[in-house]
C-alpha positions as CSV (number, residue, x, y, z in Angstrom):
1,M,96.8,45.5,52.2
2,Y,97.2,41.9,53.6
3,M,97.7,39.2,51.1
4,Q,95.0,37.0,52.7
5,D,92.7,39.5,51.3
6,V,93.9,38.9,47.7
7,R,92.9,35.9,45.6
8,F,94.7,34.6,42.4
9,L,92.6,32.9,39.8
10,T,93.8,30.9,36.9
11,M,92.4,32.1,33.5
12,G,93.5,29.3,31.2
13,D,97.1,28.7,30.7
14,S,98.0,32.3,29.7
15,A,96.3,34.6,32.2
16,L,95.4,35.0,35.9
17,T,93.1,37.4,37.6
18,V,94.1,39.3,40.9
19,E,91.1,40.0,43.0
20,L,91.7,42.8,45.6
21,G,88.3,42.6,47.0
22,S,84.5,41.8,46.5
23,D,82.9,45.0,47.0
24,I,82.3,47.9,44.2
25,S,83.9,50.6,46.0
26,P,86.2,53.7,45.0
27,G,89.0,52.5,47.5
28,I,89.1,48.9,46.1
29,N,89.1,50.4,42.6
30,A,91.8,52.7,43.5
31,R,94.1,49.7,44.6
32,V,93.1,48.1,41.1
33,R,94.2,51.1,39.3
34,A,97.5,51.4,41.5
35,L,98.3,47.7,40.8
36,N,97.5,48.0,37.1
37,S,99.7,51.0,36.7
38,A,102.4,49.2,38.9
39,I,102.2,46.2,36.5
40,N,102.5,48.3,33.5
41,D,105.6,50.3,34.9
42,S,107.3,47.0,36.0
43,T,109.9,45.0,34.0
44,I,108.0,41.8,34.0
45,S,109.1,39.8,31.0
46,G,106.0,38.1,29.2
47,V,103.1,40.3,30.1
48,M,101.0,41.1,27.1
49,E,98.0,42.9,28.5
50,T,96.2,44.1,31.8
51,I,92.4,44.3,32.1
52,P,91.4,46.2,35.2
53,T,87.7,45.8,36.4
54,Y,85.7,46.8,39.4
55,C,87.9,45.0,41.9
56,S,90.4,43.0,40.1
57,V,93.0,43.0,37.3
58,T,93.4,40.3,34.8
59,V,97.1,39.7,33.5
60,V,97.6,38.0,30.3
61,Y,100.9,36.6,29.8
62,Q,103.3,34.4,27.5
63,P,103.9,31.0,29.3
64,E,106.6,30.3,27.1
65,I,108.4,33.3,28.6
66,I,107.1,33.2,32.4
67,L,105.3,30.5,34.0
68,F,102.4,30.9,36.3
69,H,104.3,30.5,39.7
70,E,106.7,32.9,38.7
71,I,104.4,35.7,37.5
72,K,102.3,35.0,40.7
73,S,105.4,35.8,42.8
74,R,106.1,39.0,41.0
75,L,102.7,40.3,41.4
76,E,102.8,39.3,45.1
77,E,105.9,41.5,45.4
78,L,103.9,44.5,43.7
79,I,100.9,44.1,45.9
80,G,103.1,44.3,48.9
81,Q,104.3,47.6,47.7
82,L,100.9,49.2,46.8
83,E,101.0,51.4,49.9
84,V,103.8,53.3,48.4
85,V,102.4,53.3,44.7
86,E,100.0,56.0,43.8
87,A,97.2,55.5,41.5
88,P,97.4,57.6,38.2
89,P,95.9,61.1,38.7
90,S,92.3,61.3,38.0
91,H,90.8,63.7,35.6
92,V,87.2,64.7,34.8
93,L,85.7,64.2,31.2
94,E,82.8,66.5,30.4
95,I,80.2,64.9,28.4
96,P,77.5,67.3,26.6
97,V,74.0,66.0,26.6
98,F,70.6,66.7,25.3
99,Y,67.9,65.5,27.6
100,G,64.6,64.3,26.8
101,G,62.6,64.4,23.6
102,E,63.2,62.0,20.9
103,M,66.8,61.6,22.4
104,G,65.5,60.5,25.5
105,P,62.3,58.2,24.9
106,D,62.4,56.8,28.5
107,F,62.5,60.2,30.3
108,D,58.8,60.2,31.3
109,F,59.1,56.6,32.6
110,V,61.9,57.7,34.8
111,A,60.1,60.7,35.9
112,G,56.8,58.5,36.8
113,H,58.9,55.9,38.6
114,T,61.1,58.5,40.7
115,G,58.4,61.2,41.2
116,K,60.8,63.8,40.1
117,S,60.1,66.6,37.6
118,F,62.0,67.2,34.3
119,E,64.2,69.7,35.8
120,E,64.8,67.8,38.9
121,I,66.1,64.8,37.1
122,I,68.4,66.8,34.9
123,A,69.8,68.6,38.1
124,L,70.3,65.3,39.9
125,H,71.9,63.6,36.8
126,T,74.2,66.3,36.1
127,E,75.4,67.1,39.6
128,P,77.9,64.1,40.2
129,E,81.2,63.3,38.9
130,Y,81.0,59.5,38.0
131,L,84.0,57.4,38.6
132,I,84.4,55.3,35.7
133,Y,85.2,52.0,37.5
134,M,85.7,49.9,34.2
135,L,85.2,49.7,30.4
136,G,83.2,46.7,28.9
137,F,80.3,45.4,27.1
138,T,81.1,47.4,23.8
139,P,84.1,49.5,23.1
140,G,84.1,52.5,25.1
141,F,80.9,51.6,27.4
142,T,81.5,53.2,30.9
143,Y,80.6,51.4,34.0
144,L,79.9,54.5,36.2
145,G,79.6,54.8,40.0
146,G,77.9,57.8,41.6
147,L,74.2,57.9,40.5
148,N,72.0,59.6,42.9
149,P,69.6,56.9,44.7
150,D,66.6,59.2,43.9
151,L,67.3,58.5,40.1
152,E,67.4,54.6,40.6
153,T,65.1,53.1,37.8
154,P,64.7,49.4,36.7
155,R,65.6,48.3,33.3
156,L,63.1,47.9,30.5
157,K,61.3,44.7,30.7
158,S,62.0,44.1,27.0
159,P,65.4,45.3,25.8
160,R,65.5,47.3,22.6
161,S,67.1,45.7,19.6
162,H,68.7,49.0,18.4
163,I,69.9,51.9,20.7
164,P,71.6,54.8,18.8
165,A,75.1,55.7,19.7
166,G,75.7,58.1,22.3
167,S,72.4,57.4,24.2
168,V,72.6,58.2,27.8
169,G,70.6,55.9,30.1
170,I,69.8,54.6,33.5
171,A,69.5,50.8,34.8
172,G,69.1,50.2,38.4
173,K,71.9,51.9,40.4
174,Q,73.8,52.7,37.1
175,T,73.9,55.3,34.5
176,G,76.0,55.2,31.3
177,I,76.6,56.0,27.6
178,Y,76.3,53.6,24.7
179,P,79.3,54.3,22.7
180,T,78.0,52.4,19.6
181,A,74.7,51.5,18.2
182,S,73.7,48.2,20.0
183,P,70.9,46.2,21.6
184,G,70.1,47.3,25.3
185,G,67.9,47.4,28.1
186,W,68.7,50.8,29.8
187,Q,66.1,53.5,30.4
188,L,67.2,56.4,27.9
189,I,67.0,59.9,29.2
190,G,69.3,61.8,26.5
191,R,71.9,61.6,24.1
192,T,75.3,63.1,23.6
193,P,76.8,63.8,20.2
194,V,80.3,62.9,21.3
195,K,81.9,59.8,20.0
196,L,83.1,57.6,22.9
197,Y,84.3,55.1,20.4
198,D,85.8,56.2,17.0
199,P,88.2,53.5,15.4
200,H,89.6,56.2,13.1
201,R,91.0,58.3,15.9
202,A,94.6,57.8,17.3
203,N,93.2,56.8,20.6
204,P,89.8,55.1,19.5
205,I,88.2,55.1,23.2
206,L,87.8,58.4,24.6
207,P,87.0,57.7,28.3
208,K,89.6,55.9,30.6
209,A,88.9,53.7,33.6
210,G,89.8,55.7,36.6
211,E,88.7,58.9,35.4
212,Y,85.3,60.6,36.1
213,I,82.5,61.9,33.9
214,K,80.7,65.0,34.5
215,F,77.4,65.2,32.4
216,V,76.6,68.8,31.1
217,R,73.3,69.8,29.8
218,V,73.1,71.4,26.2
219,S,70.2,72.9,24.2
220,I,69.3,71.4,21.0
221,S,71.0,74.0,18.9
222,E,74.3,73.5,21.1
223,Y,73.8,69.6,20.6
224,E,73.5,70.2,16.8
225,S,76.5,72.6,16.6
226,I,78.7,69.9,18.7
227,A,77.6,67.2,16.3
228,E,78.9,69.3,13.4
229,Q,82.2,69.8,15.0
230,V,82.5,66.2,15.8
231,S,81.8,65.2,12.3
232,Q,84.7,67.5,11.2
233,G,86.9,66.3,13.8
234,T,87.2,69.7,15.6
235,Y,85.3,69.1,18.9
236,E,87.3,68.3,21.9
237,C,85.5,67.6,25.2
238,R,86.9,69.5,28.1
239,R,89.1,67.4,30.5
240,Y,90.3,68.7,33.8
241,E,92.0,67.5,36.8
242,K,89.8,66.4,39.6
243,A,89.9,68.5,42.6
244,G,91.3,66.6,45.5
245,A,92.4,63.6,43.5
């Protein structure tokens, strides 16, 4: 890519953000993931953390070890090599969901707004493999791309003060999962028994930016069975390599 398409933004005295574009697109996000991988595989001294987002990477560094102009120069070198740097392989993470009922209190509103039946909404919602552009808001909260336009539904006019962990919702052009109990304004259509965030796990956050999520419909008995396995620490979500990735 051309350097004139890249912007370097200072973030205080110990971080900078590299913007690789301004659109939310799989192509730009693939470059973000490739750059993030290249930085983490590099030998740049003083880099403490990288934070990939939709179309940028923020690099947190130690200014007593490396100065701004030095790290900027090293990042420019890496960006120049992006054409030969491959993004990490993509995988698909299956998330079981029980739709409707008490676990999806806004399902009827979504149906009324979209004009779709119960079965049509579930079919449309479980069809795509959703790209995880980034994680944020709360630990493990996924910002997903790929929602069918027929399911677009506005946020709640008044956000709820408490949304149960595992709730699956729709807000505008987005769908996602609340990993922890929190306030929120998304229209809730279902819930997963899977813990996207568990501080007691070796890897507390289950989903990874750059992966895909595939929602899988389950019955209430299947939901309860998975919930029991989750509580015992014996349940593992199916994860497989994305075709064509």
